[in-house]
C-alpha positions as CSV (number, residue, x, y, z in Angstrom):
1,M,21.8,-5.1,-14.1
2,M,19.2,-2.1,-14.1
3,Q,20.6,1.0,-13.5
4,A,18.4,3.3,-10.5
5,R,17.1,6.5,-12.2
6,M,18.2,8.5,-8.9
7,K,19.7,8.5,-6.2
8,N,18.4,6.7,-2.7
9,L,16.5,9.4,-1.4
10,A,17.9,8.6,1.9
11,M,21.5,9.5,0.5
12,V,20.2,12.7,-0.7
13,L,18.7,13.6,1.9
14,P,19.0,12.4,5.2
15,D,16.9,14.4,7.0
16,A,14.2,13.0,5.7
17,M,14.7,9.1,6.7
18,E,14.2,10.1,10.4
19,G,10.3,11.2,8.9
20,V,9.8,8.0,7.4
21,Q,10.6,6.2,10.1
22,S,8.1,8.3,12.6
23,L,5.3,7.5,10.0
24,Y,5.7,3.6,10.1
25,K,6.1,3.6,13.5
26,A,2.5,5.4,13.5
27,M,1.0,3.7,11.0
28,H,2.0,0.0,13.1
29,K,0.6,1.5,16.7
30,G,-3.0,2.7,14.4
31,G,-4.5,-0.9,14.9
32,V,-4.4,-2.3,11.8
33,P,-4.1,-6.0,11.3
34,Q,-0.3,-6.4,9.5
35,Q,-1.8,-8.3,6.4
36,T,-4.1,-5.6,5.5
37,L,-1.0,-2.8,6.0
38,E,1.3,-5.2,3.5
39,L,-2.2,-4.8,0.9
40,I,-2.2,-1.9,1.2
41,H,1.8,-1.4,1.1
42,L,1.9,-3.8,-2.2
43,R,-1.3,-2.4,-3.7
44,A,-0.4,1.4,-3.9
45,S,3.4,-0.2,-4.7
46,Q,1.5,-2.0,-7.8
47,I,-0.6,1.6,-9.2
48,N,2.8,3.7,-8.6
49,G,5.1,1.1,-10.8
50,C,8.0,0.4,-8.3
51,S,8.7,-2.9,-9.2
52,A,11.0,-3.0,-6.7
53,C,8.6,-2.2,-4.1
54,V,5.8,-4.7,-5.4
55,Y,8.9,-7.2,-4.9
56,A,9.7,-6.6,-1.2
57,G,5.9,-6.0,-0.9
58,I,4.6,-9.5,-1.8
59,A,7.8,-10.7,0.3
60,S,6.2,-9.2,3.0
61,S,2.8,-9.9,2.9
62,K,4.1,-13.9,2.4
63,K,6.2,-13.7,6.0
64,A,2.7,-11.4,7.5
65,G,0.8,-15.1,6.6
66,E,-0.4,-13.5,3.3
67,T,-1.7,-16.9,0.3
68,D,0.1,-16.6,-3.2
69,E,-3.7,-16.8,-4.1
70,R,-4.6,-13.2,-2.4
71,L,-1.5,-12.1,-3.5
72,F,-2.1,-12.7,-7.2
73,Q,-5.3,-11.2,-7.5
74,L,-4.7,-7.6,-5.2
75,S,-4.8,-6.1,-8.7
76,A,-8.0,-6.9,-9.3
77,W,-9.5,-6.9,-5.4
78,R,-12.6,-5.4,-5.7
79,P,-14.6,-8.5,-6.2
80,S,-12.6,-10.3,-3.0
81,N,-11.1,-9.4,0.6
82,T,-12.8,-8.3,3.8
83,D,-15.1,-5.4,3.8
84,A,-12.6,-3.8,6.6
85,E,-9.7,-4.5,3.7
86,R,-12.0,-3.2,0.9
87,A,-12.3,-0.3,2.9
88,A,-8.1,-0.2,3.2
89,L,-7.2,-0.7,-0.5
90,E,-9.8,1.8,-1.9
91,L,-8.8,4.2,0.0
92,T,-4.9,3.6,-1.4
93,D,-6.8,3.8,-5.0
94,I,-8.4,7.0,-4.5
95,P,-5.2,9.7,-4.6
96,R,-3.5,7.5,-7.5
97,R,-6.2,7.6,-9.5
98,T,-5.6,9.1,-12.9
99,D,-9.3,8.9,-14.9
100,G,-10.4,11.3,-12.7
101,R,-13.0,9.6,-10.2
102,R,-13.2,11.1,-6.8
103,C,-14.6,9.7,-3.5
104,R,-18.0,11.1,-2.9
105,R,-18.3,12.4,0.2
106,R,-21.8,10.4,1.5
107,S,-19.5,7.0,0.5
108,W,-16.7,8.1,3.5
109,P,-18.1,6.5,6.4
110,R,-18.6,2.7,4.7
111,R,-15.0,3.3,4.2
112,S,-14.0,3.2,7.6
113,P,-12.5,0.3,8.8
């Protein structure tokens, strides 16, 4: 059995959970399709290396209607997906890049889903 490397932050900082729940509520009111939100969560989980989050992200993506084929290709998403999904996934990748690349300002307009 795996040991947690740290305590659940909701237990350490119970007031933080209220903020997280507010973010989720706002996120779901933004008009982004549920499947896209699930892909964003799963992609961020892959990049962050959170295996529990990846597992949960796969389950919630499938519940939202994603296919196994699309989930299998998510780690190499660039040549596939819709324009809106590519924009959302690129914006998910940008702050997590460790290669020093930055998003060019002139490319932001095309990233608006």
